[in-house]
N, C-alpha and C positions, 0 to 999 in steps of 0.2 A: 504493500500500500504506500502510495506516495505521501511524503510528509515534507513539504517544501521548507517549512520553518526549521525543522531539525537539519535538513540538508544544508540550508544557508548557514546555520551555526557551525556545522562541521567544516564547511568550506572556509569560513572565516578563520578557524583554527588552522586549517591546512595552509592558507595563505601566509599566516603569521609564521608558521614553522618553515615554510619555503623561504621567506625573506631572511630567516635566521640561519638558512642553509642546513636545517635539520630535515633532510629529505626523507629519511625513513619515517620519521614522525609525520611529516606532511602526507606521505602516502597513506598512512593509516587513517588520517582525517578525511582525505579525499575519497578513500574507499568507503568510509562511513557515509559520506555525503551521497555517494552513488547508491548505497543500500537504501537510502531514504528516497532518492529520486534518480532513477537510471535513465531519465529522458533528457537530462541537462548535459549538453555537449561540453560545457566549460569544465565540469568536474573531470571528464576524461582528458581534456586538454591539459589541465593543471597536473594531473597525475602522470601524464606522458612526459611533461617537463621534468618532473621529479625523477622518473626512471632514467631519462637521458642524462640528468646530472649525476646519477649513480652509474652511468655507463651500462645500464640494463636495457639495451636497445631493442631486444625482442619484445619485451613488455611495453616499452615506449611506443613501438610500432603498433602493437595491438590497440593501445588506447588512442593513438593518433588516427588509426583507421576507423575506430568506433566514433571518434569525434566527427570525422568527415562524413560518415554515414548518417549521423544524427543531424548534422548541420552542414550540408554540402555547399551552402552559399556563404560560409564563414571562412575568410582567408587564413586565419591563424591555424586552423586545423591542418591545413596543407603544409604549413611550416613544421608543425610537430611531426607529421607523418614523413615528410621529405627528409628531415634531419635524421630520424631513426633509420630510414632506408639507406641513407648515405653511409652511416657508420657501420651498417651491416653489409656494406659493399654491394648493395643492390642499386648500382648507379643508374641503370636504365629506369627502374621504377622511381628512384628519387627524382630524376630529371623530369619524368612525366608528371609526378606529383607537383613539383614546383611550377611547371608549365600550366597545369590546371589552376593552381592558386593564383598565378599571375594574370589569368583571364579575369579573375574577380578583383584583383588589386594590382594593376599593371605597374605601379610605381613603388611597390613595396620593396624596400632595400634588402631586407633579410631574405626574401624569396629570390630576388635577382642574384644576390651573392650565392645563395644555395644552389640555384640552377647552374651558375658559372662553375662552381666547385664540382658539382655532379658531372657535368660534361667534361671538365678537365680530367677528372679521375677516370671517366669512361674511356677517354682516348689517351690515357697515360700522359696527360699534360697538366700537372698539378698547379694551377693558378691561372694567370692571364697576361703574359707579355714580357719585353725587355728591350732596352736600346737607347733611351734618352737622346742626347746629342752625339752619340757615337757615330763615327763615319761608317759608311756602308761597307767598305772593304774590311774594316775591323770587326764589323758585326757578322760577316759571312762565316768565319769559322765557328762562331758561337751558334749560329743557326744550324750548321752542319752537325755540331755536337748535340744540339737539342733533338735532332731527328732520331738519334739513337739513344737518348737518355732513358734510364729505367724509370719505372713507376715510383720507386722510392726516392722521391725528390724531383725527378724529371726536370722541367724547365727551371724550377726553383734552384736546384743545385747547379745548373748551368750558369745562372746569374751570380749565385754566391761564389762559385769557383772562379769565374772570370774577373771578379772583383777582389780576389784574395781572401775570401772567407771560407771557413771549413764547410764541407758538405754536411747535409743533415740526413737523418734516417727517416723512414716512412712514419715511424711513431712521432718523431719531432714535427714532421710536416703536419700530421693530423692535429697535434696540439695547437698549431698555429692557425688552423682553419676557423677558429672563433673570431679572427680579426679580418678586416678588409686588407687588401694587398699591401699598401705601404706599411701599415702597422704590423702585418704578418712578417715582413722582412726585418723590421726593427726588432721584433721578438726573436727571430731566428739568429740575428747577428749578436745580440747582447742580452736577450731576455726581457728587454724593455720595448714595448710596442711604440713608445714615443722616441726611440732612437733616431737621431738626425739622419742616419744613413737610409732609413726606410723609404722616404719619398723618392730618392734617386734610384734606388734598386727597384722600387715599384714601377717607375717610368721605364726602366730598361726591360723589366719583365713584360709590361704591356706592349712595348714596341716589338719585342721578340715574338710575342703571341700573334701580332699582326702578320708577321712574315710566315707563320706556320698555318694560318687558316686560309683555305682556298675559297673562292667565290661559291663553289658548290656546297660548302659546309655551312655558310652563313645562315641559311634559312633555319638551321637547327637552334640558333641562338636569337631569341627575341631582341631586336634593336642592335644586333651586332653589325649588320651592314652599315648602319649610320655611324656606329662607333669606329669601325675600320676607316671609313671615309674621313672622319675627323682626325683620327690618329695619323693617317697617312699625310694629311695636310700639315699637321703639327710637326711631323718628322721632316717633311720637305722643307719647312720653314727653318727648322733647327739646323739642317744641313746646307742651308743657303741656296736652295733650288728654286 
């Protein structure tokens, strides 16, 4: 029998525990809320977030999927589901989930970033670009190296190595996926996402990505064609063309 008042009280306790990073406790409260009202998509979304925080991605996916089923027009549910799929290495499913969410919220930054990472992982290109104001002839060997880079770092390691930084493991790359590209590079080089090296490495990463994506693949990335056009123009200006 549904009891929305008790469900709301349990949810409030769960939210407080989540804010305090007591994820196990939060799960208990959200589970109680669900027992009182299993029709509320937010309870499943919140519990999914708790499971993801504990790296229990199978359970996070179950709740994310239930959330989307209950409320298919709510964008955040797709974020929960897509994130869990990504960490379960279900890159195809993750990309499709983020695409579905972006149809509801085309400008959602979390889903844009999520889709980018899912597609990068799918094609063994972890991230999105490289190059800054680097001359084209200097960029050429980096592009060649990127073509054969392994999934454990991929283009990220190409950029790091070409700038004299140590390469990273796949586990370290995954830790950095919580950040946008410039912050991710800051995190990789020093552990601080605010590191001053991050923006330049991020620009190099973006420019390298432009060289690796063909016109045939751009339809798979919403807005990528426009991004590539703008990036090419910026690169041409930087190289004095």
